[in-house]
N, C-alpha and C positions, 0 to 999 in steps of 0.2 A: 245519789248513790255511788257515783264514781269515786269520790274521796275515800269511801270505805274500802273499795277494792284496791286503790293505790296504797292506803294505809296498811292493808293486809299484806300486800306484796313487800312493803318496806319492813314490816315487823318480821316476816319470815326471813328476809335477807339479813336483818340485824341479828336475829337469833341464830341463824346459820353461821354467821361470822363469829359470834361468841362461842358457839359449840366448836367450831373449827379451831379457834385460838386457844381455848382453855380446856376443853374436854375431849382430847383426841383418843385417850386410852379406853378402848372397849365401848365406845359410844357412836359407832358408825351408823347405827339405825337412826339416831337423832339427827345426824347430818343429812342422811337420805330423806328423812321426813321434812326437814327444813327446805331441802332442794325441791322436793315434790310440791310443797306448799307454795314456794316461790314461783315455780314454773306453771303450776295450775292457776295461779293468780292472773296470768295474762289472758287466757281465754275468758275468765270471769270478768276481767276489766273490759274486754271487748263486748261482752254481753251487757254490762252495765252502761257503757257508752251508747250502745244501740237502744237500750231501754230508755235512757234519759232523753235521747233524741226523739224517739217515738212519743214519749209522754209530753215533751215540749210541743211537738207538732199537733198532737190531739188537743192540748190546752189552747193553742192559738186558733184552731179550727172550730172550737166549740162556740155556739151562738151565745151572746151575752143576753141574759134575761133582765128586764127592767122591773122596777117595783110597781109600775103602773100597767101591768100585764092585763089584757082584756079577758083572759080565761080565769082570773082569780075572782072568787065570789065577793060581791060587795054587799055590805050589810048596812 
């Protein structure tokens, strides 16, 4: 999930630079939107890093089930 957050931050930054470079006249709202998307991406990135770490920890702590489990019915 972390690459998606990084990708979103990069996209907002690139779009903001394009807006800044080519569309200055009367499009300040677009620039502020890009800036907000860029800045709000960092808390999202922190959440995704934390989520991935917790998911990795849960996956490593889960018991491994074998195919010869004694609780499975045998016919």
